[in-house]
N, C-alpha and C positions, 0 to 999 in steps of 0.2 A: 059388716063389722070387721075390724082388724083383729088379728091374733094378739092375745095378751101374753107377753113374755115377762116372766118373773126373774129378776136379776138381783144377786147379792153382791155388794161391793164393800171394800174395806178401806177405811182411812187408817193407814199404818202411821203412827206418830212416834218419832224417835225421842230420845232423852232431851234434845234441844227444842222440842215442840214443832219440828218440821214434819210435813206430811208427804208421803210418797205418792207421786203420780207416775203413770206409765203412758207412753205415747203409743197409740195404735199403729202397728206396722203397715207398710205398704201391702196392698192386696186384700186387706180386710175392710169391711164397711167402716166408714168414717175414719179412714186412715189419716194419720197425722194429728188427730185430736188427742188431747190428754185426758186421762180418766183415773178414777180410783180403781185399783186392781180388784178383780172379781170375775164373775161370769154368770151364765144362765143356770138357774136351779133346775136340775133334772127331775122327772117324775119320781115321786116317792122319796126325794132327798130334802132334808131340812136346809134352810139358808146357811146355817152354821156349818153343816157338813159340806155344802157347796163351796164355801169360802176356804175351808181346810183343804179340799181337793184342788180348787183353782189356784190358791196361793202356792201349793206344792208343785203343781204342773207348770205354772207360768213363771214362778219366781224362786223355785227350789227352797221354799220356806216351810218350817214346821211351826204350826200355830195350834195351841190347845184351845178346845171349845170354851174353857173358862176365861180365856183372854179376850174373847169377842163380846163386845157390849153393844146392843142395839142403840143407834143414835137418832136416825131420822129416815124418812123415805120421800120419794118423789114419784110422780107419774108424768108421762108425756106421750103424745100421739105423734109418731114419726110418719111422714108422708112418703110419696112414691120414690123420691130421691134416696131415702134411707131404707126402703123396703116395706112400707105400709104395715106397721105394727105399733101396738101400744105397749109401753114398758111400765112396769112397776118396779122401781129400784129401791132396794132396802140397803141402807148404809149402816155399817157397823164400825166401831172404833176399836183399835187394837194398839196397845202400847208395849206388849211383851211377846216375843217370839224367840225361837231357838236357833234358827239358821237363816241365811239369806239376808236380804233379797239378792238373787242373782238372776238376771233375765235369761229365760230359756226359749223365748219365741221371737227373738230379734227385736224386741221392743226397747226403746230408750227409756231410762228411768231418771227422775229428778226429785230431789228432796226440796220441798218448797215451804217457805214460811206461810202460815195461813193467810196473812194479809196480802200475799202476792198471788194467791190462787187465781184470781180473776185475770191475771196477765197471761194465763195459759188458755188457748182455745180448747173448749170442752164440749162434749155432746150436750144437747139441750137438757136432758134428764139429770145431768150432774150439777148444773148451775144452781138449782134451788137448795142443794145440799151444802153449799159453801158457807152460808151464814150460820146454820146450826153447828157446823164443824168449827168455825171460828169461835163461836161462843163456848164450845166444849174444850178447846185446846188452850191450856194455860201452862206456862212454864213455872215449875215449882222451884 
């Protein structure tokens, strides 16, 4: 049985309805793929606390817990090429933050219209999250 990894990710949506993607840097597993920012939930940590920590560490962002809204989840079993693990990926949506994003880990960032998300190569666990995100993002 593979190890189960719990990951919290965030769809940061700007005032124009674009979503922030981060490209995994060289030297990391799945380098070059685009993903929603976030990271592994540590033992004893809530998914929201994980996102606040990860967005601060990776993107120099300040996000309040009240700005994080649960949106969807996905699961995927990664094989030997990716490290033999199962992932449970929790996706939150956030439309309000105080600072950033400024990349702090050499990652490339892109603001993407929801309809264009499938043009970016993404990890398999992120792909099922595109449709719920597209349904949730509307420009007012």
